[in-house]
C-alpha positions as CSV (number, residue, x, y, z in Angstrom):
1,M,106.9,82.5,122.4
2,N,107.9,79.5,120.5
3,A,105.4,78.7,117.9
4,R,105.7,75.2,116.6
5,R,105.1,74.5,113.0
6,Q,103.0,71.6,112.4
7,M,103.7,69.3,109.4
8,P,100.7,68.0,107.5
9,I,100.2,64.3,108.0
10,P,99.5,62.5,104.8
11,G,96.3,60.7,104.6
12,P,95.9,57.1,103.6
13,Q,97.1,56.3,100.2
14,K,95.1,54.3,97.7
15,P,96.9,51.2,96.6
16,A,97.4,50.5,92.9
17,T,95.0,47.9,91.7
18,G,94.6,45.8,88.6
19,S,96.2,47.2,85.5
20,Q,97.0,50.4,87.2
21,A,100.8,50.8,87.2
22,P,102.5,52.4,90.2
23,D,103.7,55.3,88.1
24,A,100.2,56.1,87.1
25,T,99.4,57.5,90.6
26,R,102.3,60.0,90.3
27,D,101.6,63.6,89.5
28,A,103.4,64.7,86.3
29,S,103.4,68.3,87.6
30,N,105.4,67.3,90.7
31,P,109.2,67.9,89.9
32,A,110.2,64.9,92.1
33,T,108.1,62.5,90.0
34,S,108.4,64.1,86.6
35,P,109.9,62.1,83.7
36,E,113.0,64.2,83.8
37,S,113.5,63.3,87.5
38,R,113.1,59.6,86.6
39,K,115.7,59.9,83.9
40,R,118.1,61.4,86.4
41,G,117.4,58.5,88.8
42,A,118.1,56.0,86.0
43,S,121.5,57.7,85.2
44,A,122.3,57.7,88.9
45,R,121.6,54.0,89.1
46,A,123.8,53.5,86.0
47,G,126.5,55.5,87.6
48,R,126.4,53.3,90.7
49,G,126.7,50.3,88.4
50,G,129.8,51.8,86.9
51,I,131.3,52.4,90.3
52,V,130.6,48.8,91.2
53,F,132.3,47.6,88.0
54,I,135.4,49.8,88.7
55,C,135.6,48.5,92.2
56,V,135.4,44.9,91.0
57,F,138.0,45.6,88.3
58,V,140.4,47.2,90.8
59,G,139.9,44.4,93.3
60,M,140.7,41.8,90.6
61,G,143.8,43.8,89.7
62,L,145.0,43.8,93.3
63,Y,144.3,40.1,93.7
64,F,146.4,39.3,90.6
65,E,149.2,41.6,91.7
66,A,149.3,39.9,95.0
67,Q,149.5,36.5,93.3
68,G,152.4,37.8,91.2
69,T,154.2,39.1,94.3
70,A,153.8,35.7,96.0
71,E,155.2,33.9,92.9
72,R,158.2,36.3,92.8
73,N,158.9,35.8,96.5
74,R,159.0,32.0,95.9
75,K,161.4,32.5,93.0
76,W,163.6,34.9,94.9
77,H,163.7,32.8,98.0
78,D,167.5,32.6,97.8
79,D,170.4,33.4,95.4
80,E,170.1,30.0,93.7
81,T,166.4,30.4,92.8
82,L,166.8,34.0,91.9
83,W,169.7,33.4,89.5
84,G,168.1,30.2,88.2
85,D,165.0,32.2,87.3
86,A,167.2,34.8,85.6
87,V,169.0,32.1,83.6
88,V,165.6,30.7,82.4
89,K,164.4,34.2,81.4
90,S,167.6,35.4,79.9
91,P,169.7,32.3,78.9
92,H,172.2,34.3,76.8
93,N,173.3,36.5,79.6
94,G,176.7,35.5,80.9
95,R,176.3,37.4,84.2
96,N,173.2,35.4,85.1
97,W,175.1,32.1,84.5
98,M,178.1,33.4,86.5
99,N,176.0,34.5,89.5
100,L,174.1,31.2,89.5
101,G,177.5,29.5,89.6
102,V,178.5,31.7,92.6
103,A,175.3,30.8,94.4
104,L,175.8,27.1,93.8
105,M,179.5,27.3,94.8
106,A,178.5,28.9,98.1
107,K,176.3,25.9,98.8
108,G,179.1,23.5,98.0
109,K,177.5,22.3,94.7
110,F,180.9,22.5,92.9
111,A,180.1,20.4,89.8
112,E,176.9,22.5,89.1
113,A,178.8,25.7,89.7
114,E,181.6,24.8,87.3
115,Y,179.0,24.0,84.6
116,N,177.5,27.4,85.1
117,F,180.8,29.2,85.0
118,E,181.6,27.4,81.7
119,R,178.3,28.5,80.3
120,A,179.0,32.1,81.4
121,R,182.4,31.9,79.6
122,L,180.6,30.9,76.4
123,Y,178.8,34.3,76.5
124,W,181.5,36.4,78.0
125,P,184.9,34.8,77.1
126,T,186.9,37.9,78.1
127,Y,185.2,38.6,81.5
128,S,188.0,38.2,84.1
129,L,185.7,37.6,87.0
130,I,184.5,34.3,85.5
131,E,188.1,33.1,85.5
132,V,188.5,34.3,89.1
133,N,185.5,32.3,90.2
134,L,186.8,29.2,88.3
135,G,190.1,29.7,90.1
136,V,188.3,29.8,93.5
137,L,186.3,26.7,92.6
138,C,189.3,24.8,91.5
139,A,191.2,25.8,94.7
140,A,188.2,24.7,96.8
141,T,188.3,21.2,95.0
142,N,192.1,20.9,95.4
143,R,192.8,21.3,91.7
144,D,195.8,23.6,92.2
145,D,197.2,23.6,88.7
146,E,193.9,24.5,87.2
147,A,193.3,27.2,90.0
148,Q,196.6,28.8,89.2
149,W,195.9,28.8,85.5
150,H,192.5,30.4,86.0
151,F,193.9,33.1,88.3
152,N,196.6,33.9,85.7
153,Q,194.1,33.9,82.9
154,A,192.0,36.5,84.9
155,I,195.0,38.7,85.3
156,K,195.8,38.5,81.6
157,L,192.2,39.4,80.6
158,N,192.1,42.4,82.9
159,P,195.4,43.4,84.4
160,T,193.9,46.5,86.1
161,D,191.3,44.5,88.1
162,A,192.4,44.3,91.7
163,S,190.1,41.4,92.5
164,S,192.1,39.0,90.2
165,Y,195.3,39.7,92.1
166,S,193.6,39.7,95.5
167,Y,191.9,36.3,95.2
168,Y,195.1,34.9,93.7
169,D,197.2,36.2,96.6
170,V,194.8,34.9,99.2
171,W,194.9,31.4,97.6
172,K,198.8,31.5,97.4
173,K,199.0,32.4,101.1
174,Q,196.6,29.6,102.0
175,K,198.9,27.2,100.1
176,G,202.0,28.7,101.8
177,W,203.3,30.1,98.5
178,K,204.8,33.5,98.0
């Protein structure tokens, strides 16, 4: 036989009146309402506050990280903006100036590109690739004597660099020279 257990039904509770505080009706001998239990409840509430603080802090961190990513994507939209940003952040780096010049030359902005190559040469006067790029730029703007001088200068600076010879040979073939 299944015997059902009946739970006692609590009777009507007496509401607190006047100066009687709600805690005054609690039984101090009851472990659920003892002062120690109330302390544990307070620390649990404080723990929840700490969790909320951490969640808000992490959320703010993610928000600012997303803003930084969006800004970086705007700056790195193309090679010109990427290397322009690099030049601003590191103005004494010849590679940044040279790469900005290459990006500008690819867009047909030859005067700006030449300025950037000259700036790169200030910081790296013996870097042959700057001379190669100046040779390519001069060839693209029909300044043949200057192009030839820059290609030869690149070969003098680094006789073992194949790119100096390669770009010079391509240019000579385009001109019909041997």
